[in-house]
N, C-alpha and C positions, 0 to 999 in steps of 0.2 A: 648347382649342386656339386659337391666335391666328388671327384672320381675315387675309385677304391684306394689307390696309392695315396692320394691327397688326404683322404679321410683317415687312413691309418697313421700317416705322418702327423696330422693335426691332433689326433688322440694321444699319441706318444709324446709329442712336444709339450702339449698342454699338461699332461700328467707330470712331467718332470718339472715344469714351472710351478705347478700347484704344490708339489711336494716341497720345493725349495722355499716357497713363500708361506705356505699354510700348513704343511703336513708334518712338521717336525714332531709335534706332540698331539696331533689330531685325535680326538676321542671317537671319531666315527668308526674306525675298525673295531674298537672294543664294543661299542653300542650295537653294531650289526652282528658281531659274533655272539654276544650275550643274548641278544633277542632271539637269534636262531636257536640257541640252546634252550632257552625258556619255552619257545613254541613247541619244541620236541619233547621236553620232559618236565616242564613247569619249574625248573630251576636253572640257574646259570652259575658258572664256576669262576670265582675271582682268584687270581694268582698274585703274588707279591709284585711281580714285574708290571702287572696292570696298574697297581696303586702307585708305583714309581712313575709310570707314564702320566697318570693323572696329576700327580704332584708337580711334575715337570711342566705340564700344560698350564697349570695354575700359576706357577712361577713365571711363566712366559706371558701371561695375560696382562696387558697394559690397560688398566681401568681408566687412565687419564685420556686415552684415545676416545673414550665414550663420554668424556666430560664429567667423570665421577670424581668428586672432591676426596682429598686424602682420608679424612675421618670416615666418610661414607664407604670408601673403597675398603678400608680395614674391616668395617662391620660386615660388609657383603662377603668379603674373602673369608672371614672367620666363620660365617654361617655355612659357607660351602665346605670348608675344610672339616668342620665339625660334623656335617651331614655325611661326608665321605667316611670319616673315621668311625662313625657310629652305625652306618647303614650299609656299607660295603665291606663285608668281612671276608678274609681269605677262606676259600672253600665254597660250600654251597650257599646260595642266596635265592630267595623266592620273589621278592618284590621287584618287578621289572622297571618300576618307575625310577629306582635308584640306578639301574643299569643305563637308562637313557639320560640321566641327569647331567653328566659331564658334557655329553654331545649337545643336548638341547640348550644347556646353560651357555656354553661358549659360542655356539653357532646361531643362537637367537638372543644374544645378550641385550640388544637394544630393547626387546620386549621386557626382559627381566628387569632392566633398569627402570622401566615404567612401573612395574609392580612394586619395587622398593620405594619409588618416589610417590606413587599415588595411592598405595594400599597400606593403611595403617597396620603396623606389626606384621607385615608379610614375612612368612617363614618358609624357606626353601624346603626343609625336610617335610613339612606338612604338605606342601604342594606336590612333591614327587611321591610321597607315600600315597596320597589320594589318587594321583594319576595311576600309580601301579595297581591300586585296588580296582580302579575302573577297567584297566586293560585286562586284568584277571577275569572280570566279568565278560569281556568281549573276546577272550582268548580263542574260543572255537570259531567265531566269526572271522577273526584275523587270520587264524591258521589256515582257513580255506584258501587264502591267497598265497600262502608261504612259498610254494614251489612253482607258481605260475611264472611265465615269461611273456613280457609284453610283445616280443617279436613273433611269438608262436601262438599265444592263447587269445581267446576272445576278450574284448573289453566289456566286462559285465557291468553295464552302466547303472542299473538300479541298485545293485549291491554296493557299488563304489560310492554312489551318492549317499546311500544310507550310512555307510561306515564313515565317510568323510564328515557328514553333518553331525553324527554322534560324537566323534572325536573333537571336532571343532566346538561343539556345544559344551563338552566337559572342560576343555581348556579355557573357554570363555568364562565358565563358572569359577574355575580355579584362579583365574587372573583378575582382570579389571572389567569384565563384561564387555570386552571388545572381541570381534571375530579373530580367530587365531589360525589362519590358513597356513602360514609358514611352519609353525609347530606341528600342525596336523599332518602336513605333507612329509615332514622329516620323520615322524613316527611311522606313517604308512610305509615310507621307503625302508626304514630300518627293519620293518616286519617282512617286507617282500621286496628286496633290492633289485630283483630282476623283472618285476612287474610294475611297481609304482615308481615313476620318475620323480626326481627332485626338480624344483623350480623356485625362484625367488621373484620379488617384484621387479627387479631390474631386467631379468631375463623375460618375464612376462610382458613387460612394456616394450622391450626391444623387438619381440616377435608379434607385437600388436594383439596380444591375447586380451589385454585390458588397457584402460586408460590410466594415466597417472592419478594417484590418490583413490582409485577404485579398489575395493577389496577383492582379492582373489576368491572365487567361489568354486563350488564343485563343477559347475558348467565350464568354467575356464580350464579347470584341471582335466576334464574329459577331453576338451579340445586339444590340450597339450599331449595327452596320451595318444589321441588319434594321429596327431602330426608326427610324433616320434615313431610310432608304429609304422606309419607309411614311409617315413624317411629311412629308418633302419632296415626295413624289408627290402630295400633296393640294393643292399650290399650282400656280398657273399657271407653266409652265416658262419662259414669256416674262419673267415677273417675276424668276425666278431668274437667267436669263441676263443680264438687264439689270443686276442687282446685281453679278454677276461681271464684267461689262464695265466698269461704273463704277469698281469698286474694284480691278480686276486681281487678284482673289483668287477661288479656288473657293468655292462656297457652303458647302462643308464647312469651309473655313478661317474663313469669316465667321460661321458658326454656332458654331464653337469659340470665336472671340473673344467672342461674346455670352455663351456659357455660362461662359467663363472669368471674365468680369466678374461674373456672377451667383453663381458657385459657389466660385471659387478666390481672388479678389482680396480682400485685407484693405484696404478703403478707408481706414480710419483710419491705418494704417501708411503707405500710399502718399501720402495727402494730407499727412501729417506730414513725410515726406521732401521733398515738393515745397516745403512752407513753409520747411523748413530750408535748402533750396537757395537760396531767395531771400535 
């Protein structure tokens, strides 16, 4: 286990690396902010600078990395841009599905690639519209967790399992009828970033929460919450709160960035891309 100074250094260094590699136009801050607004008032506010950030993000997205051919990439990109233009208006917006769209689309693109490949006439705007309608129905249930903190509050196992499975089931129906744990977890985290931690398959396998090719389930996720709660509780909470204040991110997001750098990032590929960009 890292001591307090090592932990703080690890978080800070990892955050800087993450921002350099992935954070230039990351849609996560927008999705998290919009979701919190929506949970408070049933609306979220879009500003012109937000749309500029999303446009820059999409300009920076290299479809070729995901094996998308040029014609297909143009069609997917056109769908996304049309959805943003028509469904994210400057000012007040209500459908939270479109607020989550840039975040989920870019950070879970491998799955969306499968939707376009395997589902005839898949439409992004319909997918996120229906997701937003579903989340509206679940708003009260989701809001219950909004202000909870993993390091302080009880892990409410039955309620988490129920919400996890409901979200997973909806994403499964909207997609290709496969389980959707990564999308589920990203939505949970955006709704309650201090209570619901992020995790991906690489991190789950590194920590032996699951075997390779095994689907992440609610039981795995609860084990992850248990582990993080125990781990973070060993550190001075003043240090954790200071890190959160300095970086305007929950400690769960900061830990995820650090673990993502350690477990998920292919540095050779990333550095190669940066060199090519120059």
